[in-house]
N, C-alpha and C positions, 0 to 999 in steps of 0.2 A: 355484719349480719342486718343490720338496719337497712342498708342500702338494698341487699337483696329482697328483703320484704317489701319494700317500697316499688320496686321495679316489676317483682313477680308476686304480687298479692296473694295468689292462690296456692302458693308453694309454701308447703309446711316444713319448717327446719326443726329436727330434733337433735339435741346435742347429747353426746355421752362422754363427758369430760374424763380425761385420764392423766396421769402423771407421765411425763415423757422422758424423764431423767431418773436415774437411781436403780437400785436393785430390784424394786417391785414394778417398775414401768412395763416390762414386757407382759407381766402377768395381768396388770390392769387392761392393757391394751388388747389382750387375747379375750379376757372375761367380757369386756364391753363389745366386742366385735360379736361374741357368741350372743349377748344379749339382744344386739341390734339385728342379727340373723333372726331371732325368734321373734321379733316384732313383725306382725303382719302388714303394718303400715309403711314399712321401709322398702324403697325400691332401689335406692342408691347409697352406696357407703362410701364416704370420702374421708381419708385420713389427712388431716391438715395440722401442721405444727407451727405455732406462732413464733414470731421472732423474739429477740430479746428486748429488754427495755430500752427505749430511746436514750442514748446518753449525750448530752450537749456539754 
């Protein structure tokens, strides 16, 4: 996210964090998409899931 902020400084990034595993994950995702949809400032919705922790 820091790299995006440096390369496109006029871009505002709003995070809507959710749980992506477990029995409550789907409800959290749906509720955050609904919340994001109601925000007048949001033009694009991206669903991105991070990877697992790096194991060495």
